[in-house]
N, C-alpha and C positions, 0 to 999 in steps of 0.2 A: 440207627442201630442202638440197641439197649446197652446201657453202661452198667456193668456189674460192679458191685462193691468188691473191694479186695483187701486182703490181710496178709501180714507176715506172721508165720508161726515158727518160732525157734524151738529146737528140740522136736521137730515135726515129723521125724521118721518112725516114731514108736510111742507107746504109752499115752500119757495125757495129751501131749502135743498132737499126735496122730488122731486121737479121738476128737479133739477140738477141730482139727482140720477137716475131718470127715463130716462133722456136724455143719461146719461152715459151707463146705462144698454142697452138702445136701440142701442148704438154704440158698444156693446159687452164687456163692462168693468165689472169686478168683483168688489164687493163693501162691505165695512164695514159701516153700518149705525150706528151713535151714537146719542143717545138722552136719556132723563131721564126716559121716560115712557115705560116699556117693552111691554105693550099691543099695544101701538101706533107703536112701532118699528116693531112688528110682523105683524101688519096690513099693514104697508108700504112694508115690505119684501114680503108679499103675493101678493100685487099689482104688484110688480116688477117681480114676478116669470114668467110672460108672456114672458119676454125677453129671458129666458133660461140661464142667467148668474148666477153666485154664489153670494148670498147676505148673509153676516153675520150681525147679530145685536149685538150691544154692549151697553147695558144700563149703563149709567154713569151720575152722577151729575158733570158736568165739572166745576162748581164753586169750587169744591174741587181740589186743585192742584195735589194731589196724584192720583186722578182718571184721570185727564187730562194727566198725565205722562204715564199712562198705555195704552192709546188709540193706539199709534203706535205699541207697543209690541203685543197687541191683534190682530191687523191687520196682522203683519208679521208672527205671529204664524200660522195663517190660510192660507195666500196667498204667503208668502215668498218674496214678492216684493211690492214696492209702487211707483206708477207713478203719483199720484195726491193726494194732500191734499186740501180739501175744508173746510175752517174755516167759518162755517155759524151760529153756535149756538150763541144766544144772547137774550137779553131782553131789552125792553124799558119801563121804569117806568116814566110815564109822570106826571109832576107836578112842582110847583115852587121850586126854590132853598131853600127858607126858610122853606119848609116843608119836605125836603129830610132827611130821617133818616139815621143813621150810617149803619144800616143793609141793607137798600136799596142801599146806596152808595157802600158798599162792594160787594153786589151781582152783580151790573152792572159792576163794575171794574173787578171782577173776571171772570164773564161769557163772557163779551163782548171783553175783551182785554187779561187778564192774561192767560186764557185757550188757546186762539189762539197762544200766544207766547210760552207757554210750549209745546203744541203739535207740533208746527213748529220746535222748538228746538230739540225735540226728534226724528223728522222725517228727519232731514237734511241728515244724512248719507245714508239712503235708497233712498232718492230722488236723491242725487248725483249719486248713483250707477245706478239707473234706467236711468238717463240722459246719463251717460257714455255708457251704453249698448244699449240704444234704441234711442238716439238722443235728447230727451227732456223729462223733467218731469215738473210738474206744482204745484204751490201753488195758490189757489184762496181764497182771503180774502174778505168775503162779508161785505163791509162797508155800507154806506148809503149816500144819498144826504144831510142828516143832518150833515155830516162832513163838508160841505161847507155852507149850508143854516142854520145858527145858530139862529133859532127862539126861543122864550121863551118856558119854561116848558119842555125842553128836555136837560137839562144841561149836565148830566153825559152821557146820550146816545150819544149826539153829540160829546162830548169830547172823549169818547172811540172809536167812529167810525172814528174820525179824527186821533186818535193814531194808528188805524189799517191801515190807509192809509200811515202814516209815517213809520210804521213797514214794510209795503210792499215795500216802496221805498228803505229802508235800506237793506232789504233782496235781492232785485234786485241787489244792488251794491255788495253785498257779494256773491251771489249765481249764478248770470246769466252767469258768465264765466265758471261755471261748468255745464251749460246747463239746469239749473232750472229756469223755467219761472214763475215769480211772478206777479200776477195781482190783483189789488184792484177793486172790483165791487162797484159802487155807484148808486144803484137804488133809485129812488124816491118812491112814494107811490105805493106799490104792494098789490094787493088784496089777503091777506093771513089770516090764523087764528090769526097771531100775530098782525094784525091791526084791529081785530074785535071790539076794543073799539071805533074806529072812527065812526062818524055819518054815518048812512046808506045812507044819501043823497049824499055823495061824492064817493060812491063805484063805480059808473059807470064812474068816471074819473080816477080810478086807472088802472094800467096795470097788466098783468098776470104774475105769477111766471114762467110760461113757457118761457116768453120773456127773463128773466134773464138766464134761462138754455140755451137758444139759443146763448147767448153771450159766454157761456163756450164752446159750440159746435164750435163756430167760432175759439176760442183760440186753441183747439186741432187740428184744420184743417189747421192752418197756418204752415209755414215752421219753422224748428228749429232755423233759423236765425232771425225770426221775434218776437221781444219781445213787449208785449203790457202792459205797466205798469198800465193802468187805463182804465176802461170803465164806463162812466156815462150814466144813463138812467133817463129820466124825463117825466113829463106829459105836456099836453098843458097848455099854460099860457103866460103872458106878458114877462116872462124872463125864462131862463133855471133854475133859482132858485125858480120859483113859486111852491107853494104847494097848493093842493086843500083844505088842512086842515087849519082851523083858529087856529094857535098855541097859540094865546092869550087866547083862551077859552078851550084849550085842557087840560084834566086831567083824570087820571085813577081813 
């Protein structure tokens, strides 16, 4: 019986996560989709059924460290192997530093960075095993251009996304010699439900979540000797750091 490659995709019920999951299913991968809302997860799994691969849903609040630690185990219980981890779950609470509450700070730190760290930590052994058996395995950390373009009103989001890039660099240093490919994706403004708070007048300047998914398709089609630490994607503008959003006026 053919053995399918398999992946975990957090934040997999919508937006960038669902687009990556759709691409992987199209490539024949089995999937564990992780998100907080069971109904949205089941809807996403139904959409992916057209590809004929196995899709497991795992509802979890990844801001809870104990829940994050269970993600890898749930995937291995179903599929027995792990070839890719996509850390995509996150939240951006836009507003000035002086109005950031302790609860908001903890939520962004936990969901945008700590959950990714914990899940990665718990998945290293199966990722190394998959790389040894099949030539390569992958960690995709979905960061943001905000990690580099630090405008106002996105203090914690920008900081956590920058931390995710740093984590990716260190993970490459630790894991690449075991065949684990670690890549940080830094997309600019993507038209997803997560950016629904942005002014409708700039939506035609954003790019599609499918564009980010195609970057991941590129990664799995390169040779095991080719490591890609970072992929940056941006919109038209006077510099690569340009954002169509006016961050001075941005607020949720």
